[in-house]
C-alpha positions as CSV (number, residue, x, y, z in Angstrom):
1,X,-2.3,14.6,-34.4
2,X,0.7,14.2,-32.1
3,X,1.9,17.8,-32.8
4,X,-1.6,19.2,-32.4
5,X,-2.1,17.4,-29.0
6,X,1.2,18.9,-27.9
7,X,0.5,22.6,-28.7
8,X,-1.7,23.0,-25.8
9,X,1.1,22.0,-23.4
10,X,3.9,24.0,-24.9
11,X,3.4,26.6,-22.2
12,X,4.1,23.8,-19.6
13,X,7.2,22.6,-21.4
14,X,8.9,26.0,-21.3
15,X,7.3,27.1,-18.0
16,X,10.6,27.5,-16.1
17,X,11.6,30.2,-18.7
18,X,8.3,31.9,-18.3
19,X,8.6,31.9,-14.5
20,X,12.1,33.3,-14.8
21,X,11.2,35.9,-17.3
22,X,8.5,37.3,-15.0
23,X,10.4,36.8,-11.8
24,X,13.1,39.0,-13.2
25,X,10.6,41.6,-14.3
26,X,10.4,44.4,-11.7
27,X,6.6,44.6,-12.2
28,X,6.0,41.0,-11.0
29,X,7.1,38.8,-8.1
30,X,8.2,35.2,-8.1
31,X,4.8,34.2,-6.8
32,X,3.1,36.2,-9.5
33,X,5.2,34.3,-12.1
34,X,4.1,30.9,-10.7
35,X,0.5,32.1,-10.7
36,X,0.7,33.1,-14.4
37,X,1.5,29.5,-15.3
38,X,-1.1,28.2,-12.8
39,X,-4.0,30.3,-14.3
40,X,-2.9,29.3,-17.8
41,X,-3.2,25.6,-16.8
42,X,-6.6,26.2,-15.1
43,X,-7.8,27.6,-18.4
44,X,-6.5,24.5,-20.1
45,X,-8.4,22.3,-17.8
46,X,-11.8,24.1,-18.3
47,X,-11.2,24.1,-22.1
48,X,-10.6,20.4,-22.1
49,X,-13.6,19.7,-19.9
50,X,-16.0,21.9,-22.1
51,X,-14.8,20.2,-25.2
52,X,-15.7,16.8,-23.8
53,X,-19.4,17.8,-23.8
54,X,-19.5,19.0,-27.4
55,X,-17.3,16.5,-29.3
56,X,-20.2,15.1,-31.2
57,X,-21.5,18.5,-32.2
58,X,-18.2,20.0,-33.3
59,X,-16.5,20.0,-36.7
60,X,-13.1,19.1,-35.4
61,X,-11.2,20.7,-38.2
62,X,-13.0,24.1,-38.1
63,X,-13.0,24.2,-34.3
64,X,-9.2,23.5,-34.2
65,X,-8.6,26.3,-36.7
66,X,-10.6,28.7,-34.6
67,X,-8.8,27.7,-31.4
68,X,-5.4,28.0,-33.0
69,X,-6.1,31.5,-34.3
70,X,-7.1,32.4,-30.7
71,X,-3.8,31.0,-29.4
72,X,-1.8,33.1,-31.9
73,X,-3.6,36.3,-31.0
74,X,-3.5,35.8,-27.2
75,X,0.2,34.7,-27.1
76,X,1.1,37.7,-29.2
77,X,-0.8,40.3,-27.1
78,X,0.7,38.7,-23.9
79,X,4.0,40.3,-24.9
80,X,2.7,43.8,-24.3
81,X,0.6,43.2,-21.1
82,X,2.3,44.6,-18.0
83,X,-0.7,44.6,-15.6
84,X,-1.0,41.3,-13.6
85,X,-4.8,40.9,-13.6
86,X,-5.2,41.6,-17.3
87,X,-2.3,39.2,-18.0
88,X,-4.0,36.5,-15.9
89,X,-7.2,37.0,-17.8
90,X,-5.5,36.7,-21.1
91,X,-3.6,33.6,-20.1
92,X,-6.8,32.0,-18.7
93,X,-8.6,32.5,-22.1
94,X,-5.5,31.3,-24.0
95,X,-5.5,28.2,-21.7
96,X,-9.1,27.5,-22.5
97,X,-8.4,27.5,-26.2
98,X,-5.4,25.3,-25.7
99,X,-7.3,22.9,-23.5
100,X,-10.2,22.6,-26.0
101,X,-7.7,21.8,-28.7
102,X,-6.1,19.1,-26.5
103,X,-9.5,17.6,-25.9
104,X,-10.2,17.3,-29.6
105,X,-6.8,15.9,-30.4
106,X,-6.9,13.4,-27.5
107,X,-10.3,12.1,-28.7
108,X,-8.9,11.7,-32.2
109,X,-5.9,9.8,-30.8
110,X,-8.1,7.6,-28.7
111,X,-9.7,6.2,-31.8
112,X,-6.4,4.9,-33.2
113,X,-5.0,1.4,-32.8
114,X,-2.0,2.6,-30.8
115,X,-2.9,5.6,-28.6
116,X,0.1,5.1,-26.3
117,X,2.4,5.3,-29.3
118,X,0.9,8.5,-30.6
119,X,0.9,10.0,-27.1
120,X,4.6,9.0,-26.8
121,X,5.3,10.7,-30.2
122,X,3.4,13.8,-29.0
123,X,5.6,14.1,-25.9
124,X,8.7,13.4,-27.9
125,X,7.9,16.4,-30.1
126,X,7.0,18.5,-27.0
127,X,10.1,17.8,-25.1
128,X,12.5,18.1,-28.0
129,X,11.0,21.4,-29.0
130,X,10.8,22.5,-25.4
131,X,14.5,21.6,-24.9
132,X,15.5,23.7,-27.9
133,X,13.4,26.6,-26.7
134,X,14.7,26.4,-23.1
135,X,18.3,26.4,-24.4
136,X,17.6,29.4,-26.7
137,X,15.3,31.4,-24.4
138,X,17.2,31.2,-21.0
139,X,20.2,33.3,-21.9
140,X,18.1,35.8,-23.8
141,X,15.6,36.5,-20.9
142,X,17.9,39.2,-19.5
143,X,17.8,41.2,-22.7
144,X,14.6,40.3,-24.5
145,X,12.4,39.7,-21.4
146,X,8.9,38.2,-22.0
147,X,9.2,38.5,-25.8
148,X,11.6,35.6,-25.7
149,X,9.0,33.3,-24.2
150,X,5.8,34.2,-26.0
151,X,7.0,34.7,-29.6
152,X,8.0,31.0,-30.0
153,X,4.5,29.9,-28.9
154,X,3.0,32.1,-31.6
155,X,5.1,30.2,-34.2
156,X,4.0,26.8,-32.9
157,X,0.4,27.7,-33.2
158,X,1.0,28.8,-36.8
159,X,2.5,25.5,-37.6
160,X,-0.5,23.8,-35.9
161,X,-2.8,25.7,-38.3
162,X,-0.9,24.2,-41.2
163,X,-1.4,20.7,-39.8
164,X,-5.0,21.1,-38.7
165,X,-6.5,19.6,-41.9
166,X,-5.4,16.2,-40.5
167,X,-8.4,16.3,-38.3
168,X,-10.8,16.4,-41.3
169,X,-10.5,12.6,-41.4
170,X,-11.4,12.0,-37.8
171,X,-14.7,12.5,-36.0
172,X,-16.9,10.7,-33.5
173,X,-19.9,8.9,-35.0
174,X,-22.7,11.3,-34.4
175,X,-25.2,8.5,-34.2
176,X,-23.4,6.5,-31.5
177,X,-25.3,8.4,-28.8
178,X,-28.6,7.0,-30.2
179,X,-27.7,3.4,-29.8
180,X,-30.0,1.5,-27.5
181,X,-27.4,-0.8,-26.2
182,X,-25.3,0.4,-23.3
183,X,-21.7,1.5,-24.0
184,X,-19.1,-0.9,-22.5
185,X,-16.2,0.6,-20.7
186,X,-14.1,0.1,-17.6
187,X,-16.0,0.6,-14.3
188,X,-16.1,3.9,-12.5
189,X,-13.5,2.9,-9.9
190,X,-10.9,2.1,-12.5
191,X,-11.6,5.3,-14.4
192,X,-11.6,7.4,-11.2
193,X,-8.3,5.9,-10.0
194,X,-6.7,6.4,-13.4
195,X,-7.8,10.0,-13.7
196,X,-6.8,10.7,-10.1
197,X,-3.3,9.2,-10.7
198,X,-2.9,11.4,-13.8
199,X,-4.0,14.5,-11.9
200,X,-1.5,13.9,-9.1
201,X,1.2,12.8,-11.5
202,X,1.0,16.1,-13.4
203,X,0.5,18.1,-10.2
204,X,3.6,16.6,-8.5
205,X,6.0,16.8,-11.4
206,X,5.0,20.3,-12.5
207,X,5.2,21.7,-9.0
208,X,8.9,20.8,-9.0
209,X,9.7,21.5,-12.7
210,X,8.2,25.0,-12.9
211,X,10.7,26.4,-10.5
212,X,13.7,24.3,-11.6
213,X,15.6,27.2,-13.2
214,X,15.0,29.4,-10.1
215,X,16.2,26.4,-8.0
216,X,19.5,26.3,-10.0
217,X,19.9,30.1,-9.6
218,X,19.4,29.8,-5.8
219,X,22.2,27.2,-5.7
220,X,24.4,29.7,-7.6
221,X,24.8,27.6,-10.7
222,X,25.9,29.3,-13.9
223,X,22.8,30.5,-15.9
224,X,24.1,28.9,-19.1
225,X,24.7,25.6,-17.3
226,X,21.1,25.7,-15.8
227,X,19.6,26.3,-19.2
228,X,21.7,23.6,-20.8
229,X,20.8,21.1,-18.0
230,X,17.1,21.7,-18.3
231,X,17.3,21.5,-22.1
232,X,19.3,18.2,-22.0
233,X,16.6,16.7,-19.8
234,X,14.0,17.6,-22.5
235,X,16.3,16.6,-25.4
236,X,17.2,13.2,-24.0
237,X,13.7,12.6,-22.5
238,X,12.0,13.3,-25.8
239,X,13.5,10.4,-27.7
240,X,12.9,8.2,-24.7
241,X,9.3,8.2,-25.8
242,X,10.4,6.3,-28.9
243,X,11.0,3.4,-26.6
244,X,7.2,3.4,-25.9
245,X,6.4,3.5,-29.6
246,X,8.6,0.5,-30.1
247,X,8.1,-1.5,-26.9
248,X,4.4,-0.7,-26.6
249,X,2.6,-3.3,-24.4
250,X,5.1,-6.2,-24.6
251,X,5.5,-6.1,-20.9
252,X,2.0,-4.8,-20.1
253,X,1.2,-1.5,-18.5
254,X,1.9,-1.9,-14.8
255,X,5.6,-2.6,-15.0
256,X,6.7,0.3,-17.2
257,X,4.6,2.7,-15.2
258,X,6.0,1.6,-11.9
259,X,9.6,1.8,-13.2
260,X,9.1,5.2,-14.8
261,X,7.3,6.7,-11.9
262,X,9.9,5.4,-9.4
263,X,12.7,6.8,-11.5
264,X,10.9,10.2,-11.7
265,X,10.6,10.4,-7.9
266,X,14.3,9.6,-7.6
267,X,15.3,12.2,-10.2
268,X,13.3,15.0,-8.6
269,X,14.9,14.0,-5.2
270,X,18.3,14.7,-6.8
271,X,17.4,18.3,-7.1
272,X,17.5,18.6,-3.3
273,X,21.3,18.2,-3.5
274,X,23.0,21.6,-4.1
275,X,25.5,20.1,-6.5
276,X,25.7,20.8,-10.2
277,X,26.3,17.2,-11.2
278,X,23.3,16.0,-9.3
279,X,21.3,18.8,-10.9
280,X,22.2,17.7,-14.4
281,X,21.6,14.0,-13.7
282,X,18.3,14.8,-12.1
283,X,17.2,16.8,-15.1
284,X,18.2,14.1,-17.6
285,X,16.6,11.3,-15.6
286,X,13.5,13.4,-15.0
287,X,13.1,13.9,-18.8
288,X,13.3,10.2,-19.5
289,X,11.1,9.0,-16.7
290,X,8.4,11.7,-17.2
291,X,8.1,11.0,-20.9
292,X,7.8,7.2,-20.6
293,X,5.5,7.4,-17.6
294,X,3.1,10.0,-19.0
295,X,2.9,8.1,-22.3
296,X,1.8,4.9,-20.6
297,X,-0.6,6.5,-18.2
298,X,-2.4,8.4,-21.1
299,X,-2.3,5.3,-23.2
300,X,-3.9,3.4,-20.4
301,X,-6.7,6.0,-19.9
302,X,-7.3,6.0,-23.7
303,X,-8.1,2.3,-23.4
304,X,-10.8,2.7,-20.7
305,X,-13.5,3.1,-23.3
306,X,-13.7,2.8,-27.1
307,X,-15.2,6.3,-27.9
308,X,-12.6,8.7,-26.7
309,X,-14.7,10.3,-23.9
310,X,-12.4,9.1,-21.1
311,X,-9.4,10.4,-23.1
312,X,-11.0,13.8,-23.2
313,X,-11.5,13.7,-19.5
314,X,-7.8,12.8,-19.3
315,X,-7.0,16.1,-20.9
316,X,-9.0,17.8,-18.2
317,X,-7.4,15.8,-15.3
318,X,-4.0,16.4,-16.7
319,X,-4.3,20.2,-17.1
320,X,-6.0,20.5,-13.7
321,X,-2.9,18.8,-12.3
322,X,-0.7,21.3,-14.2
323,X,-2.8,24.1,-12.7
324,X,-2.6,22.8,-9.2
325,X,1.2,22.1,-9.3
326,X,2.4,25.7,-9.7
327,X,-0.4,27.0,-7.5
328,X,0.7,24.7,-4.7
329,X,4.4,25.5,-5.3
330,X,3.7,29.3,-5.2
331,X,1.6,28.9,-2.0
332,X,4.4,27.0,0.0
333,X,7.4,28.7,-1.6
334,X,7.6,31.3,1.1
335,X,11.0,33.0,1.0
336,X,12.2,31.0,-2.0
337,X,12.1,27.7,-0.1
338,X,12.5,25.5,-3.1
339,X,13.4,22.4,-1.1
340,X,9.9,22.4,0.5
341,X,8.4,22.4,-2.9
342,X,10.5,19.5,-4.0
343,X,9.6,17.4,-1.0
344,X,5.9,18.1,-1.5
345,X,6.2,17.1,-5.2
346,X,7.8,13.8,-4.3
347,X,5.0,13.0,-1.8
348,X,2.4,13.8,-4.4
349,X,4.1,11.5,-7.0
350,X,4.0,8.6,-4.5
351,X,0.3,9.1,-4.3
352,X,0.0,9.0,-8.1
353,X,2.0,5.8,-8.2
354,X,-0.2,4.1,-5.6
355,X,-3.4,5.1,-7.5
356,X,-2.4,3.8,-10.9
357,X,-1.3,0.3,-9.8
358,X,-4.8,-1.1,-9.6
359,X,-6.0,0.1,-13.0
360,X,-2.8,-1.0,-14.7
361,X,-2.9,-4.5,-13.2
362,X,-6.6,-4.7,-14.0
363,X,-6.1,-4.0,-17.7
364,X,-3.0,-6.3,-17.7
365,X,-5.2,-9.1,-16.4
366,X,-7.7,-8.6,-19.2
367,X,-5.4,-8.0,-22.1
368,X,-1.8,-7.6,-21.2
369,X,-0.1,-7.2,-24.5
370,X,-2.9,-5.9,-26.7
371,X,-5.1,-2.8,-26.7
372,X,-8.2,-3.3,-24.5
373,X,-11.4,-3.6,-26.6
374,X,-14.6,-3.2,-24.6
375,X,-17.0,-4.2,-27.5
């Protein structure tokens, strides 16, 4: 389930390479490259939202197989599309398929006893895989072009098809909607603040991350060094999620989230310094802080009800944030003003941290070291 949940976000994990591949393509501008990622994430968001309305009616295994076949087809044909509007349409539909797959996987994860642990494992897989791909793809963009970025995504979806039978064992109780007693869950304020925090968290971090390779190029760093630096952030950040699977809720939710979010803000701030060492340190710290922070935030949201509906909305909020981040970055980029993008991302991440404190402290007050049960 961790792997299936991560497939929908693999585009995000290798997004700097996708942006660079299209920015270096004479048929596309740097702004076009950012918008390609943005529209893909918008599709993810709508797919996740739509899946939340049909979870009880869907056969999760059959639906996942259909969605994964769509991903294979659309990633493959993206290689040959050279017209911007047609490519944006293809990426939007591909994003919808990925988002719906995420919604199903998140709902399945929410029914487990340790959702924050499975989310952590999902992001470990994503970041380790993303690190390998960034390392391999970056030096090949000049010769292979967009083939280098879409072909690996086809392979990931094929692997997902092989793992999809795992969803045969999970499904929502189709009769739960007929119960007379009201469902117990967190109140709307807590749910709203949590989803708002997730949205701004993803928006802020992705606005900065999507242009990180181009930022390094603008600072005249060596291309191989840039690829290695970004990859190291993903490689080291991935295993950091294993800390979440081991530590879990021993110190509650608020403290780990505050520490991780603060570290992420500092790490992105290091990218403002045009120095190779700071660039490397920023990437590594970013990878660690992001993976720990997102795992705890998604785990917290998964605890806000017992049926997985809020977790599915989390897939929507997360991908809307991933859509808004590159869109905002492309809008304020101007003449490749990457520092403005970084400052905006930092401000957005401060908002995310402020929003999550109340829900985290609320759940800690009710059940600090154990999963919250609303029954």
